[in-house]
N, C-alpha and C positions, 0 to 999 in steps of 0.2 A: 379341976379342970381333968377332964379325962383324956386320954392319949389324943384321942383322935382330931379334939379342938386345939389341939397345940401347933397343929399345923395347918398353914392357908396356905391355898395356892392362887400364886400371883398373877394368874394367868398371861406372864409371860414367859413361858416355859422354867420358872421357878417355883421352888416352892419354900415358906419360911416356916421353921421351928420357933415360936416365940417364945417357947422357955428357953431354949438353951442360946437365940440370939444367932443362928446359923441360919444364912440363905442357901440352899442347895438348888442345883440345875435339875430340873423332873427328869432329864434321860441320863444315864450315865453311856460310859463309850460303849456299849454292848447295842443299846439302842441306837446309837447313831454310827459307831464305825462298824458295826456288825460283827466284830471282832474280839475277840481276849489280848487283852495288852499287858507287855510288861512294866516293871516303875518307869521306863523311862520315855517312854511311849505314852504312859499317862501323863508323865512331866509336860510331854509335846501337847497331848490333848489339852490341857488346860492353859496351857501357853497358847495353841490355837483359838480358846474361847475369850483370852484376853486381847489379843489381837483384834478378833473381830467384834470385841466390846460386847460379846454377850448379852443381852436383856440389859445394855447398856453400862454394864461394868467392865473393868479392867481388872480390878484386883481377886480372883477366883485361883484357888488353891487348892492343891488335895489336902482331904481334911486330916489333922490331928490325930492322934490316938484318941482323944477326948471327943473330938467332933465326931468322928467314925462312931465310939461307941455310943453315941446317942443317936444314932440314925435306927438301931435296932431297938424295936419296940415288942414285946412279945403278944399281948394283945392286940395289934394290929396285923394286919393280910394285904398280902399283895402277891401277884406271881411272877415268877423267871420265865427266861426264855425259854424255860421246859415245859411250862405249865404248872411248877411246884410251888408249895406257897413259901414265901418269904415274909420277915415281919420287918416290912418298912409299911409307911404312910400308903394309902391309895392314892393320895394325891399326887404321888409319883408315876410316872410312866407305867406301863407294864410291860413285862418282856425284856426285862435288863439282865444282870448278872446277879448268882445268887450268892457271890461273893465282893467284895469292894478291898480298894488298897488305901493305904494312909500315907502321909509323910515319912520317911525316915526315923527310926527311934534314934533319941538321942543320944549323940556320943555312939552308935553303932550304925553300921551300916547294913541295915536290913528294917523293912518293913514291915507295918501290922497289916494281916489281909483279916476281915470281920467275915466269917460265915452267916449269911444275913436268913438260914436257914433254921440254924442254932444257937447263934449269938456267941458262938466259941469262936476269941480269937488266936493266930497263930501266927509265929515269925520265923518262916523258914528262910534256909540258905537259898541263895539265889536269887536276889534281885532284878540280874538282867534274864534268867531262864523261867520265874514262875510266870503265869500268864493270866490274870483276874479282870476284873471291872473297875474303872474308875468312875468317879462321882466328884463332879467339882463342887467346892464349899466356899464360900466367903461371911466372913465374921460380921456379926453389925454390933458388936461391941465395941463400946470406946472405951480406950482409957486413959 
């Protein structure tokens, strides 16, 4: 299966990664709120989606490190809010952030940030002061 075939635009503002069993919000916080947000604002952003039962679901969350890492696919191309190339499926809305945040790392009060232009991860200090984009995810895997 080629990289693009693993993504499905569900037609309800969600995109499904059929290989990893993850449903993503098609738009990130930059598309929706038109601003960069910190970790707590990301949590609040996702909570708001759950409160509204976005696309019929109330189990959205900030992605884990593994979920977030699956979002970056070098051979795929989209554009960020600055018109620069980012490597996510074109099923996602263009014009979002060039980076995205995850849930806190286990045992640490730091979040992961994925650069969608390069695929590089960072784990900077300053959960409350760093500002990035947040994209909601929900797992389709059953335990």
